[in-house]
N, C-alpha and C positions, 0 to 999 in steps of 0.2 A: 120425629123426636121432639120432645119439649125440653128446652134448655133455659135455665135461669142463670143469668150473670149477676154477680153481686160486687159492687165497687162503690165506695162513697162518692168518688168523683167520676162515675161512669161517663164516657167509655174507658178512660185511663189506658191501661195496657191492653185492653180488649177492643180498641177502636177499629181494628181491622178484622179481628176474629168474629166478633158478634155479627156484623152485617154479612160477612161471608157465609156464615152458617144459615142466616136468614135467606140468603140467595139460593141456598141448596134446598129450600122448602121447609126447613124446620121452623117451629114456632119458638121465637126467641123473646124472652122477657128480661128486663134489667131492673134490679132493685138498687136504689141509690138514695142519698140524702141531700147532696148538693145539687144545684141546678145543672142540668145536662142539655147539651144540644140534641136536636133530633138526630137519630141514627136510622138510616134506611132499613126498614123491615123489622125494627126492634120496638117492642112495646115497653115504654118507660113507666116504672112504678116508683114514685118518690115517697119515702116514708119520713116521719118526723119524730123527733125525740121530745118526750114530755118530762121525763125524770131529770133530776139534777144530782150531782155528786153530793154525798152526805157530808155534813160538817163534822170535823174532828176525826175523819177516817185516818187510820194508820198510814203514814206517808208512803210506805212501800207498796201499798195497795191502790194508791190513787190512780195510776195509769190503768191498771186492770179494771178498776171500777168503771172508768169511762167506757172501756170496751164492752163491759157487761151491760151497761145502760144502752149502748148502741145495739148490742145483740138482742136485748129485750124488745127494743123498738122494731128491729127487723123481723123478729119472731112474730110480733103482733101483725105486721104487714103481711107476713107469710100466711098467717091464719086466715086473713081476709082473702088472699089469693086462692087458698084452698077452698074457701066457701064459694068462690066463683068457678070452682071445678078445674083450676089449674094444678096439674100434677107433673112436676118436672121429672124427666128421666135422668138428667144430669144437672148438677149445680157446679158452676165454675166461679170461684170466689177469690177475691183478694181479701185475705182474712185480717189484714193489718189493723183494722179498726173494730174488730170484734163482731161485725155484722152477721157472719156466718156461723157463729158459735152454736146457735140453737135451731138451725134450720132443719136438721135431720130429726128433730123432735116433731116437726110438722110433716116432713116427708121422709120417713125412715127408709123407704125403698130407693130413694134417689142416690145416685153415685156422686160423690163429692170430690172435686179436684181443686186444689188450692194453689195460688200463685205464691211462690217461695222467694220473697224479695230479699229478706235480711234476717239473720239470726244472730243475736248479740253474744259477744264473748268479752271476757275481762281483758284479754291480751290478744294481740295479733290483728286487730281490726281497728275501728275508729277510736274506741275507748282507750285513752291514754296515749294515743299516737303522737299528738302534738302537745308537748309539755308546756308550751307557752300558755295554753288554755285548759290544762288539766288540773282542776282543783283537787286537792287531797280530800277524798271522801271515804271515810272508813266503811260506809255501808254500801259502797258502789256495787260489790259483788252480789249483795242481797237484792238491790234494786234491779240489776240486770236479770237476775233469776226470775223475778216477778214480771219483768218486761217481756221475757220469753214465754211466760206461762200461757199467753193467748195462743201462740202457735202450738205449744205442747198440748193444749186442750183440743186442738184440731187433729193432731196426729192419729189418735185411735179411730177417728171417724172418717178421715179422708182416705180415699182409695189411691190417690195419686197426687203428685205435685208437678209444677212446671216452674222453671227458673230461667232467667235470661242469660246467665253466664255460668260457666263451670265453677268459677271462684265463689260466686254467691251460693250455688248449690252445695259447695263443699263445707259451708258453714253450718249446715243443718245436721243434727245428730242422727246416728243410726238407731233403730232400723229404718226410720222414715226416709232418710237420705237415699236409700236404695230404690225408693219409689218415685224419685224426682227425675223428670226428663228435662234436659237442657235444650231450650229452644228460645232464641232471642225474639223480642217483640217485632223486629223487622224494620228495615229502612227502605223507603221508596227510592231505590237507586236510579230509577228512570227519571225521577223528578229532581232528586238531589244529585246534581251532576255539575261538572265544570261548565262555565259559560264565559268565554272571553269577552263577550259584549256587556257583561253585567256592570251596573253602575249603582252607587249609593250616594246619598246626600247627607252631609252632616252640617250642623249649625256652627258657625264661627262668629266672631265679633264683627266681621265684615259681611256677614250674610251666609247664605247656603253655599257649601262647597261640594262639588261633584268629585267623586273618587272612583277610579276604575282599576283594571288590571295593570295599567302602566304606572300607577302610583304605588308607593310603599306603605302598606297597610298591615299593621300588627293587630290581631284580633284576640279577644278574650271573652268568652261567653259562658254564662251560667244563669240559672233561674233566679238565684239570689247571690249577691256579692258578699261572701262570708268565708271564714277560715276553712270550713269543711271542704270547700272547693278551691282552696289555695289562693284566694284573692289577696291575702296579706303578702304572700311570697311574690306574687306577680307585681304588686305595687312596689315592693322593695327592689325588684329587678329593673324597674323602669328608668331610674336616674341614669344608670349605665347605658341602657339601650338608647334612650333619647339623646344622650351625649354623643354616642358613637354613630347614630343614624339621624342626622339633623333634619332630614326631610321626611322622616317616618311619621305617619299618623297612627295614633293608638285608638282603636274603636272598641269600646267595652259595652256589651249587652248584659243587662241583669237588673233585677229589682233590688230594693234596699231592705226588704223584709228579712226575717230570720227563718230559714227553712229547716236547718239542722243545727243542733247544738244550742248554745246559750246566746242571749243577747249581750251586747257590750255593757260594761258597768256604767252606771250614771256618771255624768261629768260633774265638774265642780259646781255647775249651776243647778244640779239636781235633775237635769233632763238626760234621757238616755239617747246617745247618738246612734247613728247607723254604723255598721261595720265599714260601709263604703267611705264614710266621712272620717272614721277613725284612722284608717290607713292612708287615705289621701292626705290628711293633715300631717301624718308622720313624714311624708316625703315631698310635699307640695313645693317647698322652697328649692328643691333640686330639680324641678320639672319645668318644662315649657308647657304651661297649661293650655296654651292656644292650640297645641297639637294633640291634646288628650280629650277624647270625646266620649262622655257617658251618655248613651242613648236610651237607657232604661229598658223597659219591656217593649218589644216591637212585634208587629204582625209576622206570621210565619214567612210570608213572601219576602219581607225585608230582612229577616234573619238569614234566609237562604242567600240573598244577594250579598250580605256581609261576608258569608263564607266564600262566595264565588270571587270576591275581589281581594280576599286575604292573601297577603304575601307570606306571612308566617302566622300560624294559629297556635295559641298556648292553651293547654288543658292540664289542670292540676286537680288532684283529689286525695283526700284521706283514703285509707283502705275501707271503702264504703261502696254503695250502689254505683255502678257505672252509668254515666250520663248518656242519653241518646245523642246529645250534641257532639260528643267525640266521634261517634260512628257516622253522623251526618257530615262532620268536617272531613272525615276520610272519604266518604262517598262523593263529596264536592271536589276532591282532589287537592285538599290543602296540604301544605308542608307543615307538619305538626311537631311541636316540642311539648312533651308530656311528662308528668311526674312518674318516677320509677317506683310506682306503688302497685300492689298485687292486682287489683281489678283491671288495671290498664294493660297488663302484660298479655292478655288474650287478644288484644287488638293491635297494640303498638309493639313491634319488634324492632329493637334498636338498630338503626342503620338500614332497615328494610322498609318499614311502613311509617317511620318517624324517628325522632330522637328522644331518648329518655334522660332525665336529669334527676338528681337528688331533690326531693320535695323541699328539703330544708336549706337548700343552697341557692339563694337568689342570684349570686354571682355566676354560678354555673348556668343557671337559666338564662341570664342576660347574654353570656358568651355564646350559648347555643343559638339564641335568637339572632344575635348580631352575625354570627357565622353564616346562617342560612340566608339572611338578608343580602349578604355579600356573595352568595353562590347560587345564581339562578339555575344552573344545571343540576345541582343537588336538590334544589327545591322541586324542580320538575320531576326528577327521578323518584323522590320520596312521595310526592303527591300522586303520581301515576300508580305506584305500587300500593299506596294506601287505598286508592279507589278500587283497584283490582281486588284487593283483599276484602273490601266491604262488599263488592258485588258477589264475590265467590262465597262469602260466609254469612252475610246479613241481608241479602236481597229479600224483600218481602214476598214478592210474587213467586219467585223461583224456588225459594228455600223455606223461609220461616213460616209463611201462612199455610202452605200445604202440610207442613209438619204439625202446626198447631191444630189444624182441622183433624188430622189423623189422630192426634193425642185425644181430642174430645171423643171421637168415634171409638177409640180403644177404651176410654173411660166408660162409655155407655155399655160396652160388652162385658165389663167386669161384674162379678157377683160376689 
């Protein structure tokens, strides 16, 4: 079978599936625009965009136009692949950037399966959830309608969808929602596991400090430190936490870019600060900054060790895409305090696999963290049950990857 993967940041969510199919003897080709690492058994085809957004385009169309430009460039790359006699039986695409919009014009017989990550709604999801950052926009419903148009253009052509969580799948409209199979991307629970011997090193004014399981380490991890992932609420909880736990070290992993939502407004000097600095400045006079460690982006091995030494791990999110890091924290056996928001409920069951707190209540967050720091038996119980849940439901090799492979084979048999 010939299989084409499409993802701007390949391998992305397909980092396990694509090479697994190649190992089965299938020819696997990946179409992408951004630099990609080599993936065993996968032929990488990088395309380039030559067109630019038009000047003066109606503002609601701007997002869709970018996707159409991407779609045109991917279409041109597909034509070149066809000229080289590549004819995919199956196309597996993350359609979020428009790259798969026109591929079936090149290969009309190919079966198309799409990754269903997020479908926007005016209420009940990220939009309008956090009133602190929700500007009043009269045209918001119109913009979101056009933002969803990319997915809606895929629905008539896609034979099936795959979504990592039931909540994310539930956001998609019928009748296409009935064609979505829920299979998570998968966690290597054999690698992401507790390690009592794990150690990390953090920089202090006195030099490098080693921390291990015998130290009190409170962790917060996200790709970017921003409101969508509750960074502001975490920072507002820290004064109470650090006051109550005078030996606790706070380790924060995350970049200072904007991944979701808007950038902070410019400061008085005209420069745009980072969200990290905005909320650090808000509470810095109430913190012992010598015990607060921002370590930025770190290699995966270091990320894993941070989870393995964590005393209490905090995960907060808007009703949005569920982060891999939460499930990795569960697999590592962390005692977790998480936001009581819809996507979290599939993984964190209050009092069983973690504790849930109101996203908007930093005082409740602080008290939950403090309480767990003071209760090693409860931390051990929650961490063990979190890991057991992750192994049972999200293990890559035993559950997720076999189901993903079967989904692709089922897709290939559809007519």
